[in-house]
N, C-alpha and C positions, 0 to 999 in steps of 0.2 A: 394388227390391231392391238391397242393397249387395254389393259384390264380396267375394271370399274373403279378401282381405287389407287391407280397409278396415273401420274401425269408427267409427260416428257416435254421439256421445253426446248431441247436442242433439235432443230430441224422441223418439228411439228408441234404446234402449241394446241393443247386440248382445252376446251372450255371448263372452267371450274365447276360448271353446273353438271358435268358428267361424273363428277366424283361422288362416291358413295361409301358407306361403311362396309367393313368386312362382315361376312355372313355369320361367322361364330358358330358353325356347325360342330356337332359332337366329334365327327371324325375328319380325316384329311379331305380336302375339297376335291382332290383328284383320286379316282379309283384305280387308275393304271398309269404306269409310267409312260410319259410322252417322250419322244426322241429328245436326246440332249441337244439343246439349241446351239452348242459350240463344238460339236463333232465327236471325236473318237472316245473320249474318257466316259467312264461310268459316272453316275451322280455320287458326289461325296467321296471321291476316290483319294483319300489321304492315307499314306502308308508310312511306316517308320523310315524308309528310305527317303521319301519326299520330305518328311519333316526334318531329318538330319541335314538335308541339302536345300532348305527353304530359300536361302539366299540365291540359289541358282534359278529360281522361278519367282522373282519378286512381283510378278503380276498377281500372285495369289496371297491371300491372307489366311493361313492355315489353322491358327489357334486364335483365341481371344486376343493374344498379344503378338500375332503373326507367326513367330518362330517358337521353338520349344522353350526358349528361355524367356518368352513373353516380354520382349524389349519394347514393344509398341513403337517400333522403328521400322521404316521401310526404305530399301535402297532405290526406290523409284525417284526420279528427278525431272520428269517432264514438266511438272509443276514446280517452279522454283522462285527464288528471290526476285528474279527479273521479270517474271510474267504473272505472278500470283494475283496481281491486281485485275487480271482478266477473268478471274474465276466467276462462274455463274451456275445457275441451277441446270443440271442435266435431267433429273427426274425427282419426283417425290412420290412416296407411298403412304397413304393414310390408313392408319390401323383401325380406326373406328372405336378407339378407347381413350380414356382421359386420365390415366394414372401415370406413375413414374416409369420411365424407361432407363435402364442401366446397362444394357447389353452392349458389347462391341461385336458387330457382325463378323462372320466368317465368310470368305469368298473362296470357292474352289472351282476352277475352270469355268468362270463366268457365271456361277450360281451363288447367290448370297443366301446364307442361312442365319437366322437370328431369332431372338425370343422377345416376347413382350409381357404384358401383365399376367401374373399368376402362372406362367409357364406356357403361354401360347407360342406357337412356332410359325415362322414365315419363311418360305423359300421363294426367291424372286430371281428373275433375270437381271443380273447385275449391270447390264448395259442400258436397260430400258425401265427397270421397275416393274416389269409385267410379273403378275402373281403366278407361280407355278403350282403351289399348294400351301395350305395353311392347316395347322393342327390346333385344336382346343381341348385341354384336358378336362374341361367341365368341372371346375373346382367349386365346391360348396361354399357359399358365402359365410358359413359359420366359422370357417377358419380365420376370418378377418379379426375375430376376437383375440388371436394369438400373434398378431403381427405388430412389431414395434414400429415398423418403418415402411408401410405401404405394401401394395401387391406386386413389388418389383421382382424381377428375375434378371440375373447378370449374364446370361448367355447359354449357348449350347456348346457341345463338343461334337466334332464330326470325325468319323474314322471308318474306312473301308466300307463305304456304302451305308453307314448308319449315322443317324443324328440323335444325340442323347440330350435329354432335358429333364430337369426336376420341376415338378409342379409345386405350387405353394403349399399344398396339403401333405407334402412329403412323399409323393409317388415319384418313381424314376422310370422314364420311358425310353426305349430303344425304338426309333422310327426308321422306316425305309427312306433313304435319302432321296429316292426317285419319286415316291408317291406321298410320303407323310404318314403311311399306314403304320399302325402299332405292330411292331415285331414281338416285343415283349414289354411287360409292365410289372413292377414290383412296388410294394409298400415298404418304404425304408424306415418307418417309425415303429419302435418297439415298445414305447411307453405311451399307451393310449390315455392314461390318466394325467399326462403332463402336456404343457403347451409347447408344441414344436411347429415350426414351419421350415420350408426349404426355399431358399432364394439364390443360392450360388450356382455357378456353372459346374457341371460335372467335369471331371478330369480323367482322360484315358491315360492309363499307365501300364504299358505292356498289354497283357491279356485281360486286364480288369478295367472297369470304369468305376470311379470313386466319387462319392457324394457325402457332404456333411449336412448339417442343419443349423437352425437358429432357435433361440429361446432362452438364453441365459438371463435375460431381463425378467423372465417369468420363473419357471421352475425346472428347466431342462438340465439334464446331465448330458454333456457333449460326447459324441462319438462320431466316427466315420465308417461307412460301409463300402465294401468292394464287391462288385458283381462281375461275373463273366460277361464280357462286352458282347458276346454272340448270343447267349441264351438268357441272361438275367439271373443266373444262379448265384446265390450268395457264396463268395469264396472266403471272406474273413471280415471281421469287424474289430475296430480298435477303439477302446474307450479312452477318453481324454482325461477324465478325473475318476477317482475311485468312487465306489458306492460304499455302503455300510460294510466294514471288514467282517462283521459277524455273518454276513451272507456269502462270503467267499469273494474270490477274485476271478474275473473272466479270462485274464491272461497275465503273464509274469510281470509286464510293465505296471500293472495296476497294484500288485503287491509292493513293488518298489515305490510307486507314487504315494501309496497310503502311509508310508513312513514319514511323509512330509505334511500330513494332516493329523489333526487331533482325532484319536479314536472316537471321540464323542462329538465330532463335527455335526453341523446342521445338515445331515444327509437328507432330511426331509425336503429341503429346498432344491436339491439336485446337484448343487455344486457349480454348474455353468460350464465354461470352457468351450462352448459350441464352436465348431468350425464352419462358419456361415459364408466364408469366402476365402480367398487366398490359398489356392493350391497350384503347384507347378511340378512337372515330371521331367527329369533328366534321363533321356534314353541312353546316354553314354555311360553314366554311373549307375543306371537302373535304380534311381532313388526318387521317391515321391516326397515332396516337401509340403507340409500342412501347417498353416497358421491357426492358432487356437484363440479362443475368446476370453471374455471377462468372467468374473466370478458371480455366483449367486449363493448367498447373499453378497452384497458388496462389502460390508464391514468385516474385515479380517478377524477382529477380536471376537465377534459373535460367531462368525462362520466356523473358525477353527480356534477355539479359545486358548489352547496351549501353545499356539504359534505354528511355525512351519512355513516352508515355501509354497506349499499347495500346488504341487505338480498335477497336471501340466497346463495350468492356467497361463494365458498370455505367453505362449512359447512357440518356437518352430520346431517341428518334428520331422526327421528324416526317416522314412519307412521303406523297407524292401517290399515292393508291391507284389512280389511272387509269394511272399509268406505272411505279410502283415505284421512283421516283427520290426521293432524300433532299432534303428542303426545308431542314431545320435539325437540329442535334443539340445536346444538352447532356450532357457527361460529369460525373457526380457524383463519381466516385472515380477519378482518373487512377492508373495503375499498380496497379490493384486487387490486393490480396494477403490479404484478410481474410474472404473469402466474403461480401462485400457485393454486393447486387444492386439494380437499379432496376425489378424486375419486380413490385413491390408495386402495389396498385390506385391508379389515377389518377382525380381528379375534375376535371371541367371546369365552370367557372362564371364569372360576372361578379363582379368585386370592386373596390371603390374603394380605390385605393392612392395615397397622397399627393395626394389630391383629384381624381384621374383614374380614371374607370371603365375597367377593363381586362378583356379576355378572358383568363382565366388557366387554367393547369393546376396543380393542387396535388397533392403526393405526400409521404407519410411513409414513405420506404424504409428498408431495413435499416440504413443508415449513421447514422441518428439525427438528421439535420437534416430539418426540414420545408421543402420547396422550393416556392416559388411562381414560376412561369415565365409570361411572356407567351406564350400558346400560338400566336399568329400568327407571332412572330418568334424565339422561343427565349430572349429576354432574361431573365436571372435577376433577379427583383424582390426576393426575400428568401430567407434560409436560416437559420432559427433552430433550435437543438436542442430537441427535445421529450422526449428522454431524456438521461441523462448520456453524454457523448462524450469520448474522449481521443485518438482516432486523428488528429483535426485540431483546431487551436485555434479556427478560425473559417473562414468562407467569404468570400473577397474578392468583393464585389458588382460591382466594376468589371471584374474579369477572369473572375469566375465560378469561380475555382479555390480549392480548399480549401488551407489552410496545414497541410500534413501534419506531424505530430509525429514527429520522428526516433526517439523512444523506442519506437515501435511497429514498427520495422524489425527483423525477426528473422533477419537474415543472419548475425549473430554469436552467436545464442543465443535462448532462449525469451523472449517478451515477454507482457505483459498488455495486451489491447486491449479497448476498450469502444466500442460494443456488441460482443457476441459474434456469431458467425455466425448465431445465431437471429434477430438483428436487433432493432432497436428496435420494428419492426413487420414482420410477414410478409405472407402472402397474405390474411389475414382482413380482410374489407371494413371500412373506416372509413366514417363517414357525415357529410355536410354539411348543417347546418340553415341555410337562407338567411334565416330569420326572426331568430334570435339570433346568427347569424354565427359559429357554433362548429363545429369539427370534432371528432368523437368517435373516438378512436383506441384500438384494443385493443393496448396497448404492452407491451414487455418491457424490463426494466432489468437489466443484468448483463454481465459481461465474460467473456473467455476467455484462457486461456494458449495461445499458438500457437508452434510450434517445428518447424523443418525438421531432422530428424535425419539426412537423407541427404547423401551427398557425390556428388550427381548422381543424380537420380531414374531408377529403371529403369522404363520404360514397360511397362504390362501392358494389352494390348488388351481392350476391353470390360469392364474392371474399374475400381474406384475408383483415381483417379490424382491426388488432391489433392497428394500428396507431403509432407504435414505431419501432425504430431500436434497434436490440439486437446483441451483440457480445458475444459468449460463446464458450466453448470447444476449438477446435483448432483455431478458429478465433482469440482467444486472443493471439495466438502465432505468429500472422502475423506481417509483417512490418507495423508500424503505418502510414508510409508515404502513404500506399495504401488508407487511409481513409481521408475524408475531416474533417476539424474542425467542431465541437469541439471534435468529436470521436477520432481524431488523438492524441490530447493532453491527453485525458482521457486514452487511451490505453497505451501511454508511461508512465503515472504515475502508472497504474496497473502493468505494466511489471517491472518498477523500484522497486516497492514494493514486487515483487516476488509473486503476487496474480494471475498470469495468467495461472497457470497449474491446470488441473483437473485430478482426479483419481477416480477409482472405487474399492470397497472392499466389500467382504462378511464379515459382522460383526455379531458377537455373542453378543447380547445386553441383559443385565439384566434389565427387566422392573421394578423390585423392587428398585434397586439402582440407575438406570439411567446411568449405566456405560457399556462400551464395555468390555467384557471379553477377546475376541480375534478377530483378523481380518486377512483376507487373501487379499493382494492387487492384483488386476487384472492387465493384461498387458496394457489395454487401458481403458479410461473412459467410453466407450460405453459397456464395458464387464460387464453385470449386469444381468446374467441369473437368472430365478426364482429358488426357493429352495424347497427341500423336506427334512424332518427330519423323522427318524425312531427309533423304540425302539431297534434296533440293534446298537445304539450308533453312528449313522451316519448322515451325512448331505450330500445330493447330489446336484450338480449344474453343468449345462452345460455352456460352455464358447463360446465367439465369435470366439476364435482361433480354435474351432473344437475339443476341449478336454472335456471329461466328467469326473468329479472328484467326489470322495468321501472323505469327511473330517471326522476326529474324532470329534464328537459333543462337547466334553468337552475341547479339547485342540486346535482344528483347524489344526492338523497335517494332511497332504495329505496322505491318505491310498491307493488311486487308481487314476490313470490317464490314460484314454483310449483316443487315438486319433480316432475320428470318421470321420473327414473330412468335417463336415458341421457345420456351426455356430448354436448356440442354445441360445435362449432368454427365451423360455417358461419354465414353472415349471415342473420338473419331478414328477411322481407319482408312486405308487407301489400297487400291488395286488397279489393274489395267485389263481392259477387254478390247481386242482388236486394235491395239496400238494406242488407245486413249486411256490416260490416267483419270481416275475418279477419286474423290474424297467423299466419304459418307459418314453420317452421324445420325443416331436416334435422338429425336427431340420430344422431350415430355418431362415436365416437372414432377418430382416425387422424392421418395426415400425419407430419411430422418427429417422431421419437421414438415412433412409433406401437406399436412392439413392447413397450414397457415403460411402462404407464400409471403416472401418479403415484399414490401411496397414497391420496390423497383423491378419486380419480376415481370416477365412478359405475361404471366398468367393473369395479372391484374388488368392488362390491356386487351389481351387476345384470347384468354381462356387457355385450355390445355389439350387441345385436340392432338393426339399422338401422331407423329409423322416420322418417316425415314427420309432424309434429305441426301441426295447425291449431287456433287458439284463436278464440273470439268471446265477447262479453259474454253472461253467464248461461249459459255452456257447462257441461258436466259436469266431474266429477273426472278427473284424468289417471290411467289405470291404470298402475301400476308394473310393470315386468317381474318375473318370478320371481327372487328372490335366488339368487346363485350359491352353490354349495357351498363351505364352508370348505376351504381347501388344507391338507392335513395335512403331516407331516414328509416329507422326501425319503426315498423307500423304498430299501432296499438293493437294488442292481442284481440282476436275475434271471439274470445271467450272471457268470462268474468275472471278478474284477478283474485287469487286466493288471499286470505287474510290470516291464516294460522302461521305465525312467524316461526314456531318451532318446526312445523312441517316443512316450511320453505328452507330453513337452515339445514335440516336433515337431508333434504333433496340436494342442496348444494354440496354437502359433504360427499354424498353418494355419487353425484355427477363428477366432481373433481377426481374422485378415486377410480372411477370406472369408465366414464364416457369421454372425459376431456382429452384422452389420448388421440381420439379421432375427431371429435366435434370441438373445434376451437371457437366456433361461433364468432367468426371474424368476417368482415367484408371480403368478398372475392376468395373465400376459402374453398378447399377441394371437396369438402363434405357439406351436406345441407346445413345452413345457418338456422339453428333451431329457434332463434329469436324471430324468425320470419315465417313460422309455420302457418299454413292455411288452416281454415276452419275444419276441412276434412281431415288434415293430418292431426290436428288436436283430438278430433273424434276417434281416430284410429290409433292414437298413441299407444294405448295399452296393448293392442293387438300386435303392433309393430315390435314393441320392446319384449313382450312376453311370448307372443305367439310366432314371432318370426315372419310376419307378413311380407316383409321386404327382403327376406333372406336371399331371394333369387337376384337381387340387385346389390348384394354385398353387405346388407345390414343384418348382423347376426341376431339370434334370439338370446335373451338373458334370463329365461325362466329358471335356470339352475342357480342364479345369483340373487335375483330380486323376487320379492313377493308383491302382491298387488298394492299393498300400502306403500311400499318403497317406491314403486313406479309412480304412484300418485304423488309422492313427495317430490320426486325428480320432476314430474310434469308441473307441479306447483312452483318449483324453483324457476323453471324455464319461462313460465308465464309472468 
């Protein structure tokens, strides 16, 4: 019998009417372990030996990238160029949520483990989609105040009978892989007066499980924490940027890093550098690699007035997981000022470079250069642009330093920088095919106008503190007259030069030559779904438009295009159960820009009901979600319009500064369109904003930021 929220289309078709949402209980849905549906092994039985020999059991997908190097490549080839046109739906699982899904599932011995919104966890029968257990960390909706980019979670780690997940509010859980029961739970956040969240997947590194956090766009000071994977005991903590030197240093690396900061830096804003994604562990070298994030404040001249590289912003760190001590580091962007990060996925592999086989780390981070490092020593081996770049002319291979273009320094006014803060590549997984030696990158091309309008940033605790104004993406298409000077003139200049358009493309990149072999342009610049490569000569990618595609790995020719009706950003994966190969992907729009879907997005046509989709050869048709109702004209407010223009203007300023990060007030948006509030909502407005009446639904309270008069001003602006 199939579960209430799974549908299998191969062999037996169930009525869509039987589908229902997940229960969302506080604890795991199973109180005791049921027998393993596929025989001898225990649940979640991943060991060091199995991980080192992952290629010998290609039917499993043991990490978020399958192997320890996180190649996102599978040796399975039952589904291949010749027969991929026969791909159809095997089963789907409906999560009962409507926010972004960014995780790549793990499959161990026929059991799928994955995560959803805010750190929920799902364990499923990978052959049928049958639910085995679910876990809900019960995150307080107040934490949504501190998320730049939705309630997303990028996955779980599985190891020796345990499943590890971080919840959005910064807790780390060790769950029993058989039941979903909590074995241990720790709060990883040490600065309660700052805005932190956790969205990345934990990384098991030897005897510890490691997690970072997000919040550099607010007021966070980055750090990573390592816990005993069996007990949850804290083993070590590594800070990414220093704090105020007058308060001392937590470990020797901070004393070294502090020398690259002004002693009178803006320590109040936190410094940033958060490791919100991008970790990988090499069990052969016993090194944990951590990518670090952007700065807080953005403007280097104000953040660290006397200069300096500002370690360890936008860097790759190699850490001994037994001790927590730094072995080597490489900083990609000294004096980071443009929202560039090194938190993008890294791939570990062996590569022949200049006639010598090297153990390398490859990364295509936001800054637009494709970096190849010797992962034992940190030596930079190459750095070629994979998208247009103007912030640096090149990277010096002898020194490892970029030649930064002075034209992108915005201390004297707005500048145009390429790539934008969206990055040439973000968190979406890329894939490495060791057979044809190509890396497949879901890339973005486009720039941004960045400008510091302040004469000294006023720090706002637990609120956005970038300190800059940024125009990117569709904002660069706007009428310049909508902006004040000097942004108006700069936007006119950018448009006159034809620099205002952005695009997304799946690129097949040759890391040896630094050249793009082929590319497929997406419909919109947000369309950058993660990638899977297989030995069947295929590359799989989901699209924001709701289409799931298979490309010829060598030529880029589209061999399959299935309409599934749900936007996809996450990376697909593949596995085999009982001799049948499956391709699976999590479907749900979200992440950066989540509140305002692109007009071509499947969200506009079908909404955003979250699903896990699994495909197989000769599967069935994919059931499309019910189309959403057409949005009509904005109705006349059911309450009298205010007439106090000063109050309305003040409300507009407060809304733009605090509320617009979530409420875009656009048709088909992911949050309520406040232009369409009902009479009841207007009546309850103050209680919602100040009292947290809808906190249980994810709308936080703002009583620590606004007073009643300010809420009335915001309300007046919306009316």
